[in-house]
C-alpha positions in Angstrom: 154.9 222.2 119.3 157.9 221.2 121.6 158.1 217.4 122.3 158.7 215.7 125.7 162.1 214.9 127.0 161.3 211.3 127.7 162.3 208.6 125.2 160.8 205.2 124.4 163.7 203.5 126.1 163.4 205.4 129.3 159.6 204.9 129.4 160.1 201.1 128.9 162.7 201.0 131.7 160.5 202.9 134.1 157.4 200.7 133.3 159.4 197.5 133.9 160.6 198.8 137.2 157.1 199.7 138.2 155.7 196.3 137.1 158.4 194.5 139.1 157.5 196.5 142.1 153.8 195.6 141.6 154.7 191.8 141.3 156.9 191.9 144.4 154.2 193.7 146.3 151.6 191.0 145.3 154.0 188.2 146.2 154.5 189.7 149.7 150.7 190.1 150.1 150.2 186.4 149.2 152.9 185.4 151.6 151.3 187.4 154.4 147.8 186.0 153.8 149.0 182.3 153.4 151.8 182.4 155.9 154.0 180.6 153.3 157.0 181.7 151.5 155.8 180.2 148.2 152.7 178.5 146.8 154.7 176.0 144.7 157.9 173.9 145.3 159.6 175.9 142.6 159.6 178.8 145.0 161.4 176.8 147.6 164.1 175.3 145.4 166.7 175.2 148.2 164.6 173.1 150.5 162.0 171.5 148.2 163.5 167.9 148.4 163.6 168.1 152.2 160.1 169.5 152.3 158.8 166.6 150.1 160.5 164.0 152.3 159.1 165.7 155.4 155.5 165.7 154.0 155.8 162.0 153.0 156.9 161.1 156.5 154.1 163.2 158.0 151.5 161.4 155.6 152.8 158.0 156.6 152.5 158.8 160.3 149.0 160.2 159.7 147.9 157.0 158.0 149.2 154.9 160.8 147.5 157.2 163.3 144.1 156.8 161.5 144.5 153.0 161.4 145.5 153.1 165.1 142.4 155.0 166.0 140.2 152.3 164.3 142.2 149.6 166.1 141.9 151.4 169.4 138.1 151.6 169.0 138.0 147.8 168.4 140.3 147.1 171.4 138.3 149.3 173.7 135.1 147.6 172.6 136.6 144.2 173.1 137.9 145.2 176.5 134.4 146.3 177.5 133.0 142.9 176.3 135.7 141.0 178.3 134.7 142.9 181.4 131.0 142.2 181.0 131.6 138.5 180.0 133.9 138.1 183.1 131.2 139.6 185.3 128.5 137.3 183.9 130.6 134.2 184.2 131.6 135.0 187.8 127.9 135.4 188.6 127.1 132.0 187.1 130.0 130.3 188.9 128.6 131.7 192.2 125.2 130.3 191.3 126.6 126.9 190.3 128.7 126.7 193.5 125.5 127.5 195.6 123.6 124.8 193.7 126.4 122.2 194.2 126.3 122.7 197.9 122.6 121.7 198.2 120.3 119.0 196.9 121.1 118.4 193.2 117.9 116.6 192.4 115.4 119.1 193.7 113.2 120.2 190.8 113.0 123.8 191.7 116.7 124.2 192.2 117.5 122.3 189.0 115.3 124.4 186.9 116.7 127.6 188.5 120.3 126.8 187.8 119.4 125.6 184.3 117.6 128.8 183.5 120.5 130.8 184.9 122.9 128.8 182.8 121.0 129.4 179.6 120.4 133.1 180.4 124.1 133.6 180.8 124.8 131.8 177.6 122.4 134.2 175.8 124.2 137.1 177.4 127.5 135.9 176.1 126.0 135.4 172.7 124.9 139.0 172.6 128.3 140.3 173.9 130.4 138.2 171.5 128.2 139.5 168.6 129.3 143.1 169.4 129.9 145.3 166.3 132.2 148.3 165.9 132.5 150.2 162.7 130.1 147.8 161.0 132.3 144.8 161.7 131.7 141.9 164.2 134.7 141.9 166.5 134.8 138.2 167.6 134.4 136.4 164.2 138.0 136.2 163.3 138.4 137.6 159.8 134.8 136.8 159.0 133.4 140.1 160.1 130.2 140.4 158.1 128.1 137.9 160.0 127.3 137.4 163.7 129.8 134.8 164.9 127.8 133.2 167.8 124.5 131.4 167.5 123.2 129.1 170.2 120.5 127.7 167.9 117.8 128.3 170.5 116.0 131.3 172.0 114.7 129.6 175.1 115.7 126.9 177.5 113.0 124.6 176.2 114.2 125.0 172.6 117.7 124.3 173.8 116.7 121.2 175.6 114.7 120.0 172.6 118.0 120.0 170.7 120.3 118.8 173.5 118.3 116.2 175.4 121.4 115.3 177.5 121.4 111.7 176.5 121.3 111.0 172.8 122.5 114.5 171.9 124.7 116.0 174.5 126.2 119.5 174.6 129.9 119.4 173.7 130.7 115.8 174.9 134.3 114.8 175.5 135.7 112.6 172.8 134.8 108.9 173.0 138.3 107.8 173.8 138.9 110.6 176.2 141.7 112.2 174.0 141.9 115.1 171.7 140.8 118.7 172.1 137.1 119.0 173.0 137.3 122.6 171.7 137.8 121.3 168.2 134.5 119.5 168.4 132.6 122.6 169.6 133.8 124.9 166.8 133.8 122.4 163.9 131.8 123.7 161.0 130.0 121.8 158.2 127.0 122.5 156.0 127.1 119.9 153.2 124.3 118.5 151.0 126.4 116.6 148.5 125.2 118.9 145.7 121.7 117.4 146.1 122.9 113.9 145.2 122.6 110.6 147.0 125.9 110.9 148.7 125.2 109.4 152.1 125.1 105.8 153.4 123.4 105.1 156.8 124.2 101.9 158.6 122.1 100.6 161.5 125.1 100.4 163.8 125.1 104.3 163.9 127.5 104.8 161.0 127.1 107.7 158.5 129.3 107.6 155.4 130.2 109.7 152.4 129.7 107.0 149.8 131.6 109.0 147.2 134.8 109.0 149.2 135.3 112.7 148.7 136.1 113.5 152.3 133.0 115.7 152.8 132.7 114.7 156.5 136.3 115.7 157.3 135.3 118.8 159.3 133.4 116.7 161.9 135.1 115.9 165.2 134.2 113.5 168.0 131.8 115.4 170.3 130.4 117.5 167.4 126.6 118.0 167.3 125.1 117.5 163.9 121.7 117.8 162.4 120.6 115.6 159.4 117.7 116.7 157.2 116.3 115.6 153.9 117.4 111.9 154.3 115.7 109.4 152.0 114.5 107.5 155.1 113.0 110.2 157.3 113.7 108.1 160.4 117.4 109.1 159.9 116.6 112.8 160.1 117.4 114.3 163.5 120.1 115.6 165.7 123.1 113.5 166.8 126.3 113.6 168.6 129.4 112.3 166.8 131.0 109.6 169.1 133.7 108.4 166.7 135.4 109.8 163.6 136.7 106.9 161.6 138.1 109.1 158.8 137.1 111.9 156.5 134.4 109.8 155.0 132.9 108.0 158.0 131.6 108.9 161.4 129.6 107.2 164.1 126.9 108.8 166.1 125.4 108.1 169.5 122.2 106.0 169.6 119.8 105.2 172.4 119.3 101.5 172.6 118.3 98.8 175.0 120.7 96.0 174.0 118.7 93.0 175.2 120.3 89.5 175.4 119.5 88.8 179.0 116.8 86.6 180.7 115.7 85.9 184.2 117.7 88.9 185.5 116.9 90.6 188.8 116.9 94.3 188.3 115.6 97.5 190.0 113.6 100.1 188.2 113.9 103.6 189.8 111.7 106.6 188.9 112.5 110.3 189.5 110.2 110.3 192.6 112.6 107.8 194.2 110.2 104.9 194.0 111.8 101.5 193.2 110.4 98.4 191.6 112.3 95.2 192.0 111.5 92.7 189.2 112.8 89.7 187.4 113.0 90.6 183.8 113.9 89.4 180.3 115.7 91.6 177.9 115.0 89.4 174.9 113.9 91.9 172.3 115.9 95.2 171.7 114.0 98.0 173.3 111.7 95.9 175.4 111.7 94.9 179.1 109.5 91.9 179.9 108.5 91.5 183.6 108.5 87.9 184.6 107.7 88.5 188.3 108.2 90.9 191.1 106.7 94.3 191.9 103.9 95.7 189.7 104.8 97.9 186.9 101.4 99.7 186.9 101.8 103.4 187.1 104.5 103.5 184.5 103.3 105.6 181.6 104.6 107.0 178.4 107.2 109.6 179.1 108.1 108.2 182.5 111.9 108.2 183.2 113.3 105.0 184.6 116.7 103.9 185.6 117.6 100.2 185.2 120.2 98.8 187.6 121.4 95.3 188.4 121.7 93.9 184.8 124.7 92.8 183.0 124.5 95.0 179.9 121.2 96.9 180.0 121.8 99.3 182.9 121.1 103.0 182.3 118.4 105.7 182.2 115.6 105.2 179.7 112.3 106.9 178.7 109.2 104.7 178.6 107.5 104.7 175.3 104.5 102.6 176.3 103.4 99.8 178.7 101.4 96.8 177.6 100.7 94.1 180.2 104.1 93.0 181.4 106.1 94.6 178.6 107.7 98.0 178.9 108.8 99.5 175.5 111.6 101.9 175.7 112.1 105.0 173.4 115.1 104.3 171.3 116.8 106.3 168.5 118.6 104.2 165.9 120.0 104.9 162.5 118.2 102.9 159.9 119.9 101.2 157.0 119.7 103.3 153.9 122.3 103.4 151.2 122.7 106.0 148.5 120.6 108.6 150.4 120.2 112.3 149.9 120.6 114.5 152.9 122.1 117.6 154.4 124.5 117.4 157.3 125.0 120.6 159.4 126.9 121.2 162.6 125.0 122.9 165.4 128.0 124.5 167.2 127.7 127.9 168.8 130.6 129.5 166.8 130.0 130.5 163.2 133.1 132.6 162.5 136.6 131.5 161.6 139.8 131.3 163.5 142.0 133.3 161.3 144.0 136.2 162.8 144.7 139.6 161.4 147.9 141.5 161.9 147.5 145.3 162.0 150.6 147.4 161.2 150.6 150.2 163.7 154.0 151.7 162.7 156.9 150.7 160.5 158.4 148.6 163.2 155.4 147.8 165.4 152.4 145.6 164.7 149.5 143.9 166.6 147.9 140.6 166.0 144.1 140.6 166.4 143.6 136.9 167.3 140.9 136.8 170.0 137.7 135.4 168.7 134.5 133.7 169.9 136.2 130.3 169.6 138.9 131.1 172.2 139.3 128.4 174.8 138.1 130.6 177.6 134.8 131.3 175.8 134.4 127.8 174.6 134.9 126.3 178.1 132.4 128.7 179.5 129.8 127.8 176.9 130.5 124.1 177.4 130.1 124.3 181.1 126.8 126.2 180.9 125.5 124.0 178.1 126.3 120.9 180.2 124.1 122.3 183.0 121.3 123.6 180.7 120.9 120.4 178.6 118.3 117.8 179.4 114.9 118.4 180.9 114.3 117.7 184.6 113.3 114.1 185.2 114.5 112.9 181.8 117.3 110.4 181.3 119.5 113.2 180.2 118.4 115.7 182.9 120.8 117.3 185.4 119.1 115.5 188.2 119.9 112.2 186.6 123.5 113.2 185.7 124.7 115.0 188.8 128.4 114.4 188.0 128.0 117.2 185.4 128.0 119.8 188.2 131.5 119.1 189.3 132.7 118.9 185.7 131.0 122.2 184.9 132.6 123.9 187.9 136.0 122.7 186.8 135.5 124.1 183.4 134.2 127.4 184.8 137.3 127.8 187.0 139.5 127.1 183.9 137.5 129.6 181.8 137.6 132.4 184.4 140.9 132.4 186.2 142.6 129.0 186.4 143.4 128.0 182.8 144.7 124.6 181.8 148.3 124.6 180.5 148.6 126.1 177.0 145.3 128.0 177.2 144.1 131.4 178.5 141.3 132.4 180.9 139.0 135.4 180.8 141.4 137.0 183.3 144.3 136.4 180.9 142.3 137.9 178.0 141.4 141.0 180.1 145.1 141.5 180.8 146.0 141.0 177.2 143.5 143.6 176.1 144.9 146.0 178.7 148.4 145.4 177.4 147.2 146.1 173.8 145.5 149.2 175.0 148.7 150.5 176.5 150.6 149.6 173.4 148.1 151.5 171.2 148.3 154.6 173.5 152.1 154.6 173.3 152.0 154.2 169.6 149.4 156.9 169.1 151.4 159.3 171.3 154.5 158.5 169.2 152.7 159.2 166.0 151.3 162.5 167.4 154.8 163.5 168.4 156.1 162.7 165.0 153.3 164.5 163.2 153.8 167.6 165.4 157.6 167.6 164.8 157.2 167.2 161.1 154.6 169.9 160.9 156.9 172.2 162.9 159.7 171.5 160.4 157.4 172.0 157.5 156.2 175.4 158.9 159.8 176.3 159.5 160.7 175.5 155.8 157.6 177.0 154.3 156.6 179.6 156.8 157.4 183.3 156.8 158.6 185.8 159.4 155.6 188.1 159.6 157.6 191.0 160.9 160.1 190.7 158.1 157.4 190.4 155.5 155.4 193.3 156.8 158.5 195.4 156.8 159.3 194.4 153.2 155.6 195.0 152.2 155.7 198.6 153.5 159.1 199.2 151.8 157.8 197.8 148.6 154.6 199.8 148.8 156.7 203.0 149.2 158.9 201.9 146.3 155.9 201.4 144.1 154.5 204.8 145.1 157.8 206.4 144.2 157.8 204.6 140.9 154.4 206.0 140.1 155.5 209.5 141.1 158.7 209.2 139.0 156.8 208.0 135.9 154.2 210.8 136.3 157.0 213.4 136.8 158.9 212.2 133.7 155.7 212.4 131.6 155.2 216.0 132.6 158.7 217.1 131.6 158.9 219.0 128.2 161.6 221.1 126.5 159.2 224.0 126.7 159.9 224.1 130.4 163.5 225.1 129.6 163.0 227.6 126.8 
């Protein structure tokens, strides 16, 4: 039998050529399906470092963009809240202005404006407790809990806490100095670890007897609630009138000082009726009628206003009347040393006042520092609380304290559009949120441009020219076909063909 012409060496050479053609064909097919020159950086050795740097830059921009989207959602939500708060406050200011221009002691008008004030406070409570992405927006960096709590769900509950006399809503400091805002956002919840850490003195003083500074958070004007005291008479709600130091505060008490005899005074009741009597103020909390008009008709709960005395003038609530003696409701701290007890603030704001800086780009950041304790919100709450406190006809009622109307109007103007020096109004906050929104839009557009540019460069470095690849694919396919034909032809050759 005559052997073939082909040798092992020629067969190996032809097979290698055919295999190379197959691999090149597969590579071109992968390029065409993925639109990339190579699937690994090793296939792009000449541009691999530039490609890695480009991808890193694109990833950084994408992370900033995602953070910016979250921030923009928060800013948009806050902007909406600002608009709604501003609208609610302007409505209340209009209502208060209308009330101020008429009779300020008319029961119907007083109740209407107080209801309006409390309703607006509840609206603000809901708005400032807005959530976005599972976080409360106006609690500072304390985002897990609702930051605003008015401590009451109805006007009557609110007036039970803030009677307008012994406990007033956000009173100015006793000496007229300091920042009232500090008092309205002070926070304390201390029980001394369950020990006997409190001393109560009858002059209205409350002390931390351990000297550990556990009353340091309290400010003049802060409203506090005491529970669990050894002497239950000391439990109740009080307004801090003086902060001596971190271990001692004084609270407002309701007293009738006494110390006067044979004094001609006038007793006025809410219905406008007056009783002119000669009275003795010999015992604290008691008015003794010596002569003059009858005091019959005065009953427990009647509000009276004493005028004409040297040191006992003021509004009071009648506790009872017996013969010629009128006993006045008083509220006094009782002596009790080494007492247990819990001291809590009752302020509306429960968040913190820490700000957070969001890095929007390598050279651009935004400080998120608007919270529910902002001066504009605080003044609005204070103004409305001043109007809502105190039941009609009581010593702390709006009808008995008409000067509150003008003070509340001044606060509302400052809160809405006429801020005091160094503070911001709602209008300022709305503008600030608008500025932040524009800054975010510009930053997000910058990131989009950067991402698109880097993606274009990446496509340019990684991508293929489809026309070129298709042309190479067709050429390689023909080469592979020719290789198959050549191998087949060589295998068919034999010396017998030439004999």
